[in-house]
mmCIF file of the N, C-alpha and C atoms, coordinates in Angstrom:
data_MODEL
# 
_entry.id   MODEL 
# 
loop_
_atom_site.group_PDB 
_atom_site.id 
_atom_site.type_symbol 
_atom_site.label_atom_id 
_atom_site.label_alt_id 
_atom_site.label_comp_id 
_atom_site.label_asym_id 
_atom_site.label_entity_id 
_atom_site.label_seq_id 
_atom_site.pdbx_PDB_ins_code 
_atom_site.Cartn_x 
_atom_site.Cartn_y 
_atom_site.Cartn_z 
_atom_site.occupancy 
_atom_site.B_iso_or_equiv 
_atom_site.pdbx_formal_charge 
_atom_site.auth_seq_id 
_atom_site.auth_comp_id 
_atom_site.auth_asym_id 
_atom_site.auth_atom_id 
_atom_site.pdbx_PDB_model_num 
ATOM 1   N N  . MET A 1 1  ? -54.720 55.704 -23.239 1.00 0.00 ? 1  MET A N  1 
ATOM 2   C CA . MET A 1 1  ? -56.009 55.156 -22.905 1.00 0.00 ? 1  MET A CA 1 
ATOM 3   C C  . MET A 1 1  ? -55.836 54.089 -21.824 1.00 0.00 ? 1  MET A C  1 
ATOM 4   N N  . ARG A 1 2  ? -56.684 54.141 -20.826 1.00 0.00 ? 2  ARG A N  1 
ATOM 5   C CA . ARG A 1 2  ? -56.612 53.183 -19.734 1.00 0.00 ? 2  ARG A CA 1 
ATOM 6   C C  . ARG A 1 2  ? -57.321 51.898 -20.119 1.00 0.00 ? 2  ARG A C  1 
ATOM 7   N N  . GLN A 1 3  ? -56.764 50.803 -19.684 1.00 0.00 ? 3  GLN A N  1 
ATOM 8   C CA . GLN A 1 3  ? -57.357 49.501 -19.922 1.00 0.00 ? 3  GLN A CA 1 
ATOM 9   C C  . GLN A 1 3  ? -57.846 48.948 -18.594 1.00 0.00 ? 3  GLN A C  1 
ATOM 10  N N  . PHE A 1 4  ? -59.045 48.391 -18.592 1.00 0.00 ? 4  PHE A N  1 
ATOM 11  C CA . PHE A 1 4  ? -59.601 47.792 -17.383 1.00 0.00 ? 4  PHE A CA 1 
ATOM 12  C C  . PHE A 1 4  ? -58.925 46.451 -17.137 1.00 0.00 ? 4  PHE A C  1 
ATOM 13  N N  . LEU A 1 5  ? -58.267 46.341 -16.015 1.00 0.00 ? 5  LEU A N  1 
ATOM 14  C CA . LEU A 1 5  ? -57.620 45.087 -15.632 1.00 0.00 ? 5  LEU A CA 1 
ATOM 15  C C  . LEU A 1 5  ? -58.235 44.620 -14.315 1.00 0.00 ? 5  LEU A C  1 
ATOM 16  N N  . PRO A 1 6  ? -59.151 43.654 -14.378 1.00 0.00 ? 6  PRO A N  1 
ATOM 17  C CA . PRO A 1 6  ? -59.808 43.205 -13.148 1.00 0.00 ? 6  PRO A CA 1 
ATOM 18  C C  . PRO A 1 6  ? -58.840 42.508 -12.218 1.00 0.00 ? 6  PRO A C  1 
ATOM 19  N N  . ASP A 1 7  ? -59.179 42.551 -10.931 1.00 0.00 ? 7  ASP A N  1 
ATOM 20  C CA . ASP A 1 7  ? -58.389 41.823 -9.942  1.00 0.00 ? 7  ASP A CA 1 
ATOM 21  C C  . ASP A 1 7  ? -58.392 40.345 -10.292 1.00 0.00 ? 7  ASP A C  1 
ATOM 22  N N  . PRO A 1 8  ? -57.243 39.695 -10.253 1.00 0.00 ? 8  PRO A N  1 
ATOM 23  C CA . PRO A 1 8  ? -57.224 38.259 -10.537 1.00 0.00 ? 8  PRO A CA 1 
ATOM 24  C C  . PRO A 1 8  ? -57.965 37.487 -9.454  1.00 0.00 ? 8  PRO A C  1 
ATOM 25  N N  . LEU A 1 9  ? -58.701 36.488 -9.875  1.00 0.00 ? 9  LEU A N  1 
ATOM 26  C CA . LEU A 1 9  ? -59.420 35.625 -8.951  1.00 0.00 ? 9  LEU A CA 1 
ATOM 27  C C  . LEU A 1 9  ? -58.863 34.215 -9.067  1.00 0.00 ? 9  LEU A C  1 
ATOM 28  N N  . THR A 1 10 ? -58.869 33.517 -7.951  1.00 0.00 ? 10 THR A N  1 
ATOM 29  C CA . THR A 1 10 ? -58.525 32.103 -8.011  1.00 0.00 ? 10 THR A CA 1 
ATOM 30  C C  . THR A 1 10 ? -59.703 31.372 -8.662  1.00 0.00 ? 10 THR A C  1 
ATOM 31  N N  . ARG A 1 11 ? -59.482 30.146 -9.044  1.00 0.00 ? 11 ARG A N  1 
ATOM 32  C CA . ARG A 1 11 ? -60.577 29.350 -9.616  1.00 0.00 ? 11 ARG A CA 1 
ATOM 33  C C  . ARG A 1 11 ? -61.721 29.209 -8.613  1.00 0.00 ? 11 ARG A C  1 
ATOM 34  N N  . GLU A 1 12 ? -61.363 29.053 -7.349  1.00 0.00 ? 12 GLU A N  1 
ATOM 35  C CA . GLU A 1 12 ? -62.378 28.905 -6.304  1.00 0.00 ? 12 GLU A CA 1 
ATOM 36  C C  . GLU A 1 12 ? -63.199 30.185 -6.153  1.00 0.00 ? 12 GLU A C  1 
ATOM 37  N N  . GLU A 1 13 ? -62.536 31.345 -6.205  1.00 0.00 ? 13 GLU A N  1 
ATOM 38  C CA . GLU A 1 13 ? -63.243 32.622 -6.080  1.00 0.00 ? 13 GLU A CA 1 
ATOM 39  C C  . GLU A 1 13 ? -64.176 32.843 -7.266  1.00 0.00 ? 13 GLU A C  1 
ATOM 40  N N  . PHE A 1 14 ? -63.700 32.523 -8.471  1.00 0.00 ? 14 PHE A N  1 
ATOM 41  C CA . PHE A 1 14 ? -64.532 32.696 -9.651  1.00 0.00 ? 14 PHE A CA 1 
ATOM 42  C C  . PHE A 1 14 ? -65.729 31.750 -9.608  1.00 0.00 ? 14 PHE A C  1 
ATOM 43  N N  . ALA A 1 15 ? -65.516 30.506 -9.190  1.00 0.00 ? 15 ALA A N  1 
ATOM 44  C CA . ALA A 1 15 ? -66.612 29.538 -9.066  1.00 0.00 ? 15 ALA A CA 1 
ATOM 45  C C  . ALA A 1 15 ? -67.629 30.026 -8.031  1.00 0.00 ? 15 ALA A C  1 
ATOM 46  N N  . ALA A 1 16 ? -67.154 30.581 -6.929  1.00 0.00 ? 16 ALA A N  1 
ATOM 47  C CA . ALA A 1 16 ? -68.046 31.102 -5.891  1.00 0.00 ? 16 ALA A CA 1 
ATOM 48  C C  . ALA A 1 16 ? -68.865 32.273 -6.427  1.00 0.00 ? 16 ALA A C  1 
ATOM 49  N N  . LEU A 1 17 ? -68.238 33.146 -7.198  1.00 0.00 ? 17 LEU A N  1 
ATOM 50  C CA . LEU A 1 17 ? -68.948 34.286 -7.789  1.00 0.00 ? 17 LEU A CA 1 
ATOM 51  C C  . LEU A 1 17 ? -70.077 33.789 -8.682  1.00 0.00 ? 17 LEU A C  1 
ATOM 52  N N  . LYS A 1 18 ? -69.813 32.765 -9.487  1.00 0.00 ? 18 LYS A N  1 
ATOM 53  C CA . LYS A 1 18 ? -70.847 32.217 -10.360 1.00 0.00 ? 18 LYS A CA 1 
ATOM 54  C C  . LYS A 1 18 ? -71.951 31.536 -9.551  1.00 0.00 ? 18 LYS A C  1 
ATOM 55  N N  . GLN A 1 19 ? -71.590 30.863 -8.460  1.00 0.00 ? 19 GLN A N  1 
ATOM 56  C CA . GLN A 1 19 ? -72.597 30.228 -7.607  1.00 0.00 ? 19 GLN A CA 1 
ATOM 57  C C  . GLN A 1 19 ? -73.529 31.269 -7.005  1.00 0.00 ? 19 GLN A C  1 
ATOM 58  N N  . ILE A 1 20 ? -72.959 32.358 -6.534  1.00 0.00 ? 20 ILE A N  1 
ATOM 59  C CA . ILE A 1 20 ? -73.775 33.421 -5.938  1.00 0.00 ? 20 ILE A CA 1 
ATOM 60  C C  . ILE A 1 20 ? -74.701 34.006 -6.991  1.00 0.00 ? 20 ILE A C  1 
ATOM 61  N N  . ASP A 1 21 ? -74.199 34.219 -8.208  1.00 0.00 ? 21 ASP A N  1 
ATOM 62  C CA . ASP A 1 21 ? -75.017 34.774 -9.281  1.00 0.00 ? 21 ASP A CA 1 
ATOM 63  C C  . ASP A 1 21 ? -76.158 33.836 -9.648  1.00 0.00 ? 21 ASP A C  1 
ATOM 64  N N  . ASP A 1 22 ? -75.914 32.539 -9.610  1.00 0.00 ? 22 ASP A N  1 
ATOM 65  C CA . ASP A 1 22 ? -76.953 31.567 -9.951  1.00 0.00 ? 22 ASP A CA 1 
ATOM 66  C C  . ASP A 1 22 ? -77.949 31.366 -8.811  1.00 0.00 ? 22 ASP A C  1 
ATOM 67  N N  . ALA A 1 23 ? -77.721 32.055 -7.692  1.00 0.00 ? 23 ALA A N  1 
ATOM 68  C CA . ALA A 1 23 ? -78.583 31.965 -6.505  1.00 0.00 ? 23 ALA A CA 1 
ATOM 69  C C  . ALA A 1 23 ? -78.710 30.526 -6.026  1.00 0.00 ? 23 ALA A C  1 
ATOM 70  N N  . MET A 1 24 ? -77.616 29.795 -6.163  1.00 0.00 ? 24 MET A N  1 
ATOM 71  C CA . MET A 1 24 ? -77.596 28.412 -5.704  1.00 0.00 ? 24 MET A CA 1 
ATOM 72  C C  . MET A 1 24 ? -77.367 28.384 -4.195  1.00 0.00 ? 24 MET A C  1 
ATOM 73  N N  . GLU A 1 25 ? -77.814 27.312 -3.574  1.00 0.00 ? 25 GLU A N  1 
ATOM 74  C CA . GLU A 1 25 ? -77.450 27.105 -2.178  1.00 0.00 ? 25 GLU A CA 1 
ATOM 75  C C  . GLU A 1 25 ? -75.960 26.847 -2.163  1.00 0.00 ? 25 GLU A C  1 
ATOM 76  N N  . PHE A 1 26 ? -75.252 27.563 -1.324  1.00 0.00 ? 26 PHE A N  1 
ATOM 77  C CA . PHE A 1 26 ? -73.802 27.437 -1.370  1.00 0.00 ? 26 PHE A CA 1 
ATOM 78  C C  . PHE A 1 26 ? -73.194 27.525 0.007   1.00 0.00 ? 26 PHE A C  1 
ATOM 79  N N  . GLU A 1 27 ? -72.057 26.905 0.118   1.00 0.00 ? 27 GLU A N  1 
ATOM 80  C CA . GLU A 1 27 ? -71.220 26.993 1.312   1.00 0.00 ? 27 GLU A CA 1 
ATOM 81  C C  . GLU A 1 27 ? -69.891 27.538 0.832   1.00 0.00 ? 27 GLU A C  1 
ATOM 82  N N  . ILE A 1 28 ? -69.735 28.833 0.913   1.00 0.00 ? 28 ILE A N  1 
ATOM 83  C CA . ILE A 1 28 ? -68.521 29.488 0.442   1.00 0.00 ? 28 ILE A CA 1 
ATOM 84  C C  . ILE A 1 28 ? -67.711 29.888 1.667   1.00 0.00 ? 28 ILE A C  1 
ATOM 85  N N  . PRO A 1 29 ? -66.431 29.529 1.692   1.00 0.00 ? 29 PRO A N  1 
ATOM 86  C CA . PRO A 1 29 ? -65.600 29.903 2.838   1.00 0.00 ? 29 PRO A CA 1 
ATOM 87  C C  . PRO A 1 29 ? -65.645 31.419 3.093   1.00 0.00 ? 29 PRO A C  1 
ATOM 88  N N  . ALA A 1 30 ? -65.606 31.776 4.352   1.00 0.00 ? 30 ALA A N  1 
ATOM 89  C CA . ALA A 1 30 ? -65.707 33.182 4.751   1.00 0.00 ? 30 ALA A CA 1 
ATOM 90  C C  . ALA A 1 30 ? -64.646 34.052 4.088   1.00 0.00 ? 30 ALA A C  1 
ATOM 91  N N  . GLU A 1 31 ? -63.416 33.533 3.936   1.00 0.00 ? 31 GLU A N  1 
ATOM 92  C CA . GLU A 1 31 ? -62.351 34.354 3.348   1.00 0.00 ? 31 GLU A CA 1 
ATOM 93  C C  . GLU A 1 31 ? -62.627 34.664 1.878   1.00 0.00 ? 31 GLU A C  1 
ATOM 94  N N  . ILE A 1 32 ? -63.282 33.738 1.161   1.00 0.00 ? 32 ILE A N  1 
ATOM 95  C CA . ILE A 1 32 ? -63.639 34.010 -0.238  1.00 0.00 ? 32 ILE A CA 1 
ATOM 96  C C  . ILE A 1 32 ? -64.772 35.020 -0.288  1.00 0.00 ? 32 ILE A C  1 
ATOM 97  N N  . GLN A 1 33 ? -65.765 34.870 0.577   1.00 0.00 ? 33 GLN A N  1 
ATOM 98  C CA . GLN A 1 33 ? -66.857 35.846 0.632   1.00 0.00 ? 33 GLN A CA 1 
ATOM 99  C C  . GLN A 1 33 ? -66.314 37.244 0.915   1.00 0.00 ? 33 GLN A C  1 
ATOM 100 N N  . GLU A 1 34 ? -65.428 37.348 1.901   1.00 0.00 ? 34 GLU A N  1 
ATOM 101 C CA . GLU A 1 34 ? -64.869 38.644 2.285   1.00 0.00 ? 34 GLU A CA 1 
ATOM 102 C C  . GLU A 1 34 ? -64.095 39.276 1.130   1.00 0.00 ? 34 GLU A C  1 
ATOM 103 N N  . ARG A 1 35 ? -63.320 38.471 0.415   1.00 0.00 ? 35 ARG A N  1 
ATOM 104 C CA . ARG A 1 35 ? -62.550 39.011 -0.709  1.00 0.00 ? 35 ARG A CA 1 
ATOM 105 C C  . ARG A 1 35 ? -63.463 39.491 -1.828  1.00 0.00 ? 35 ARG A C  1 
ATOM 106 N N  . LEU A 1 36 ? -64.493 38.724 -2.166  1.00 0.00 ? 36 LEU A N  1 
ATOM 107 C CA . LEU A 1 36 ? -65.419 39.144 -3.225  1.00 0.00 ? 36 LEU A CA 1 
ATOM 108 C C  . LEU A 1 36 ? -66.148 40.423 -2.842  1.00 0.00 ? 36 LEU A C  1 
ATOM 109 N N  . ILE A 1 37 ? -66.457 40.582 -1.565  1.00 0.00 ? 37 ILE A N  1 
ATOM 110 C CA . ILE A 1 37 ? -67.084 41.825 -1.088  1.00 0.00 ? 37 ILE A CA 1 
ATOM 111 C C  . ILE A 1 37 ? -66.070 42.963 -1.149  1.00 0.00 ? 37 ILE A C  1 
ATOM 112 N N  . LEU A 1 38 ? -64.848 42.704 -0.704  1.00 0.00 ? 38 LEU A N  1 
ATOM 113 C CA . LEU A 1 38 ? -63.802 43.729 -0.679  1.00 0.00 ? 38 LEU A CA 1 
ATOM 114 C C  . LEU A 1 38 ? -63.515 44.303 -2.066  1.00 0.00 ? 38 LEU A C  1 
ATOM 115 N N  . ILE A 1 39 ? -63.464 43.447 -3.088  1.00 0.00 ? 39 ILE A N  1 
ATOM 116 C CA . ILE A 1 39 ? -63.155 43.948 -4.429  1.00 0.00 ? 39 ILE A CA 1 
ATOM 117 C C  . ILE A 1 39 ? -64.396 44.422 -5.176  1.00 0.00 ? 39 ILE A C  1 
ATOM 118 N N  . GLY A 1 40 ? -65.566 44.310 -4.531  1.00 0.00 ? 40 GLY A N  1 
ATOM 119 C CA . GLY A 1 40 ? -66.772 44.903 -5.086  1.00 0.00 ? 40 GLY A CA 1 
ATOM 120 C C  . GLY A 1 40 ? -67.565 44.041 -6.045  1.00 0.00 ? 40 GLY A C  1 
ATOM 121 N N  . TYR A 1 41 ? -67.287 42.749 -6.088  1.00 0.00 ? 41 TYR A N  1 
ATOM 122 C CA . TYR A 1 41 ? -68.027 41.864 -6.989  1.00 0.00 ? 41 TYR A CA 1 
ATOM 123 C C  . TYR A 1 41 ? -69.303 41.331 -6.351  1.00 0.00 ? 41 TYR A C  1 
ATOM 124 N N  . VAL A 1 42 ? -69.380 41.399 -5.021  1.00 0.00 ? 42 VAL A N  1 
ATOM 125 C CA . VAL A 1 42 ? -70.510 40.872 -4.264  1.00 0.00 ? 42 VAL A CA 1 
ATOM 126 C C  . VAL A 1 42 ? -70.821 41.863 -3.150  1.00 0.00 ? 42 VAL A C  1 
ATOM 127 N N  . LYS A 1 43 ? -72.095 41.957 -2.787  1.00 0.00 ? 43 LYS A N  1 
ATOM 128 C CA . LYS A 1 43 ? -72.445 42.733 -1.597  1.00 0.00 ? 43 LYS A CA 1 
ATOM 129 C C  . LYS A 1 43 ? -73.474 41.973 -0.791  1.00 0.00 ? 43 LYS A C  1 
ATOM 130 N N  . GLU A 1 44 ? -73.514 42.304 0.491   1.00 0.00 ? 44 GLU A N  1 
ATOM 131 C CA . GLU A 1 44 ? -74.443 41.647 1.393   1.00 0.00 ? 44 GLU A CA 1 
ATOM 132 C C  . GLU A 1 44 ? -75.710 42.492 1.487   1.00 0.00 ? 44 GLU A C  1 
ATOM 133 N N  . VAL A 1 45 ? -76.849 41.838 1.260   1.00 0.00 ? 45 VAL A N  1 
ATOM 134 C CA . VAL A 1 45 ? -78.141 42.509 1.322   1.00 0.00 ? 45 VAL A CA 1 
ATOM 135 C C  . VAL A 1 45 ? -79.097 41.617 2.106   1.00 0.00 ? 45 VAL A C  1 
ATOM 136 N N  . LEU A 1 46 ? -79.663 42.170 3.154   1.00 0.00 ? 46 LEU A N  1 
ATOM 137 C CA . LEU A 1 46 ? -80.625 41.440 3.982   1.00 0.00 ? 46 LEU A CA 1 
ATOM 138 C C  . LEU A 1 46 ? -80.107 40.068 4.409   1.00 0.00 ? 46 LEU A C  1 
ATOM 139 N N  . GLY A 1 47 ? -78.845 40.018 4.784   1.00 0.00 ? 47 GLY A N  1 
ATOM 140 C CA . GLY A 1 47 ? -78.252 38.790 5.278   1.00 0.00 ? 47 GLY A CA 1 
ATOM 141 C C  . GLY A 1 47 ? -77.833 37.794 4.212   1.00 0.00 ? 47 GLY A C  1 
ATOM 142 N N  . GLY A 1 48 ? -78.031 38.149 2.939   1.00 0.00 ? 48 GLY A N  1 
ATOM 143 C CA . GLY A 1 48 ? -77.625 37.265 1.845   1.00 0.00 ? 48 GLY A CA 1 
ATOM 144 C C  . GLY A 1 48 ? -76.625 37.966 0.944   1.00 0.00 ? 48 GLY A C  1 
ATOM 145 N N  . LEU A 1 49 ? -76.074 37.234 0.014   1.00 0.00 ? 49 LEU A N  1 
ATOM 146 C CA . LEU A 1 49 ? -75.095 37.790 -0.910  1.00 0.00 ? 49 LEU A CA 1 
ATOM 147 C C  . LEU A 1 49 ? -75.711 37.937 -2.298  1.00 0.00 ? 49 LEU A C  1 
ATOM 148 N N  . ILE A 1 50 ? -75.422 39.065 -2.951  1.00 0.00 ? 50 ILE A N  1 
ATOM 149 C CA . ILE A 1 50 ? -75.829 39.263 -4.336  1.00 0.00 ? 50 ILE A CA 1 
ATOM 150 C C  . ILE A 1 50 ? -74.627 39.754 -5.129  1.00 0.00 ? 50 ILE A C  1 
ATOM 151 N N  . VAL A 1 51 ? -74.631 39.452 -6.407  1.00 0.00 ? 51 VAL A N  1 
ATOM 152 C CA . VAL A 1 51 ? -73.556 39.880 -7.292  1.00 0.00 ? 51 VAL A CA 1 
ATOM 153 C C  . VAL A 1 51 ? -73.834 41.304 -7.750  1.00 0.00 ? 51 VAL A C  1 
ATOM 154 N N  . THR A 1 52 ? -72.814 42.152 -7.706  1.00 0.00 ? 52 THR A N  1 
ATOM 155 C CA . THR A 1 52 ? -72.937 43.537 -8.154  1.00 0.00 ? 52 THR A CA 1 
ATOM 156 C C  . THR A 1 52 ? -72.803 43.610 -9.676  1.00 0.00 ? 52 THR A C  1 
ATOM 157 N N  . TYR A 1 53 ? -73.028 44.794 -10.230 1.00 0.00 ? 53 TYR A N  1 
ATOM 158 C CA . TYR A 1 53 ? -72.849 45.006 -11.665 1.00 0.00 ? 53 TYR A CA 1 
ATOM 159 C C  . TYR A 1 53 ? -71.426 44.627 -12.089 1.00 0.00 ? 53 TYR A C  1 
ATOM 160 N N  . GLU A 1 54 ? -70.450 45.037 -11.291 1.00 0.00 ? 54 GLU A N  1 
ATOM 161 C CA . GLU A 1 54 ? -69.054 44.713 -11.598 1.00 0.00 ? 54 GLU A CA 1 
ATOM 162 C C  . GLU A 1 54 ? -68.821 43.202 -11.580 1.00 0.00 ? 54 GLU A C  1 
ATOM 163 N N  . GLY A 1 55 ? -69.467 42.529 -10.631 1.00 0.00 ? 55 GLY A N  1 
ATOM 164 C CA . GLY A 1 55 ? -69.359 41.079 -10.563 1.00 0.00 ? 55 GLY A CA 1 
ATOM 165 C C  . GLY A 1 55 ? -69.975 40.404 -11.783 1.00 0.00 ? 55 GLY A C  1 
ATOM 166 N N  . MET A 1 56 ? -71.112 40.940 -12.238 1.00 0.00 ? 56 MET A N  1 
ATOM 167 C CA . MET A 1 56 ? -71.740 40.401 -13.445 1.00 0.00 ? 56 MET A CA 1 
ATOM 168 C C  . MET A 1 56 ? -70.841 40.590 -14.662 1.00 0.00 ? 56 MET A C  1 
ATOM 169 N N  . LEU A 1 57 ? -70.214 41.760 -14.745 1.00 0.00 ? 57 LEU A N  1 
ATOM 170 C CA . LEU A 1 57 ? -69.286 42.000 -15.855 1.00 0.00 ? 57 LEU A CA 1 
ATOM 171 C C  . LEU A 1 57 ? -68.145 40.986 -15.819 1.00 0.00 ? 57 LEU A C  1 
ATOM 172 N N  . ARG A 1 58 ? -67.648 40.714 -14.627 1.00 0.00 ? 58 ARG A N  1 
ATOM 173 C CA . ARG A 1 58 ? -66.544 39.767 -14.485 1.00 0.00 ? 58 ARG A CA 1 
ATOM 174 C C  . ARG A 1 58 ? -66.963 38.366 -14.938 1.00 0.00 ? 58 ARG A C  1 
ATOM 175 N N  . ILE A 1 59 ? -68.179 37.972 -14.604 1.00 0.00 ? 59 ILE A N  1 
ATOM 176 C CA . ILE A 1 59 ? -68.674 36.666 -15.026 1.00 0.00 ? 59 ILE A CA 1 
ATOM 177 C C  . ILE A 1 59 ? -68.772 36.616 -16.548 1.00 0.00 ? 59 ILE A C  1 
ATOM 178 N N  . VAL A 1 60 ? -69.302 37.674 -17.154 1.00 0.00 ? 60 VAL A N  1 
ATOM 179 C CA . VAL A 1 60 ? -69.430 37.725 -18.613 1.00 0.00 ? 60 VAL A CA 1 
ATOM 180 C C  . VAL A 1 60 ? -68.068 37.683 -19.282 1.00 0.00 ? 60 VAL A C  1 
ATOM 181 N N  . MET A 1 61 ? -67.103 38.409 -18.704 1.00 0.00 ? 61 MET A N  1 
ATOM 182 C CA . MET A 1 61 ? -65.755 38.447 -19.261 1.00 0.00 ? 61 MET A CA 1 
ATOM 183 C C  . MET A 1 61 ? -65.035 37.114 -19.068 1.00 0.00 ? 61 MET A C  1 
ATOM 184 N N  . GLY A 1 62 ? -65.487 36.330 -18.126 1.00 0.00 ? 62 GLY A N  1 
ATOM 185 C CA . GLY A 1 62 ? -64.801 35.083 -17.817 1.00 0.00 ? 62 GLY A CA 1 
ATOM 186 C C  . GLY A 1 62 ? -63.689 35.354 -16.823 1.00 0.00 ? 62 GLY A C  1 
ATOM 187 N N  . ASN A 1 63 ? -62.979 34.340 -16.506 1.00 0.00 ? 63 ASN A N  1 
ATOM 188 C CA . ASN A 1 63 ? -61.920 34.505 -15.513 1.00 0.00 ? 63 ASN A CA 1 
ATOM 189 C C  . ASN A 1 63 ? -60.624 34.996 -16.137 1.00 0.00 ? 63 ASN A C  1 
ATOM 190 N N  . LEU A 1 64 ? -60.605 35.114 -17.455 1.00 0.00 ? 64 LEU A N  1 
ATOM 191 C CA . LEU A 1 64 ? -59.432 35.645 -18.178 1.00 0.00 ? 64 LEU A CA 1 
ATOM 192 C C  . LEU A 1 64 ? -58.172 34.930 -17.735 1.00 0.00 ? 64 LEU A C  1 
ATOM 193 N N  . SER A 1 65 ? -57.134 35.690 -17.504 1.00 0.00 ? 65 SER A N  1 
ATOM 194 C CA . SER A 1 65 ? -55.879 35.077 -17.068 1.00 0.00 ? 65 SER A CA 1 
ATOM 195 C C  . SER A 1 65 ? -55.809 34.979 -15.562 1.00 0.00 ? 65 SER A C  1 
ATOM 196 N N  . GLY A 1 66 ? -56.857 35.365 -14.871 1.00 0.00 ? 66 GLY A N  1 
ATOM 197 C CA . GLY A 1 66 ? -56.857 35.349 -13.421 1.00 0.00 ? 66 GLY A CA 1 
ATOM 198 C C  . GLY A 1 66 ? -57.170 33.992 -12.840 1.00 0.00 ? 66 GLY A C  1 
ATOM 199 N N  . THR A 1 67 ? -56.519 32.972 -13.335 1.00 0.00 ? 67 THR A N  1 
ATOM 200 C CA . THR A 1 67 ? -56.763 31.623 -12.843 1.00 0.00 ? 67 THR A CA 1 
ATOM 201 C C  . THR A 1 67 ? -55.627 31.151 -11.958 1.00 0.00 ? 67 THR A C  1 
ATOM 202 N N  . SER A 1 68 ? -55.110 32.060 -11.155 1.00 0.00 ? 68 SER A N  1 
ATOM 203 C CA . SER A 1 68 ? -53.979 31.712 -10.305 1.00 0.00 ? 68 SER A CA 1 
ATOM 204 C C  . SER A 1 68 ? -54.363 30.612 -9.324  1.00 0.00 ? 68 SER A C  1 
ATOM 205 N N  . GLU A 1 69 ? -53.416 29.807 -9.014  1.00 0.00 ? 69 GLU A N  1 
ATOM 206 C CA . GLU A 1 69 ? -53.638 28.728 -8.047  1.00 0.00 ? 69 GLU A CA 1 
ATOM 207 C C  . GLU A 1 69 ? -53.442 29.262 -6.638  1.00 0.00 ? 69 GLU A C  1 
ATOM 208 N N  . GLY A 1 70 ? -54.071 28.616 -5.714  1.00 0.00 ? 70 GLY A N  1 
ATOM 209 C CA . GLY A 1 70 ? -53.875 28.972 -4.314  1.00 0.00 ? 70 GLY A CA 1 
ATOM 210 C C  . GLY A 1 70 ? -54.656 30.191 -3.924  1.00 0.00 ? 70 GLY A C  1 
ATOM 211 N N  . GLY A 1 71 ? -54.256 30.854 -2.827  1.00 0.00 ? 71 GLY A N  1 
ATOM 212 C CA . GLY A 1 71 ? -55.010 31.972 -2.327  1.00 0.00 ? 71 GLY A CA 1 
ATOM 213 C C  . GLY A 1 71 ? -54.149 33.115 -2.201  1.00 0.00 ? 71 GLY A C  1 
# 
C-alpha cells in the first residue's frame, strides 16, 4: 500500500501557504510563491494566488516533519 508523503516545506513556506489560504495581504518572496505553485499547493488565478485542494489538505495535515530549516 502506498503512503502519501507530502513534499517537505520550510517553516516559511508553510506560513506562506497559510497566509494565502487566509486571504491575508501578504508579501511572499517570489521563490516561495514559485515553489508552492510548482508542487501544486497554490495556483495563480486572475493575477492572485489561491490555495488548491492539495494545499488545503496540507494545511489540515499540518507541517508534519517537514519543518526543515533554510531553503
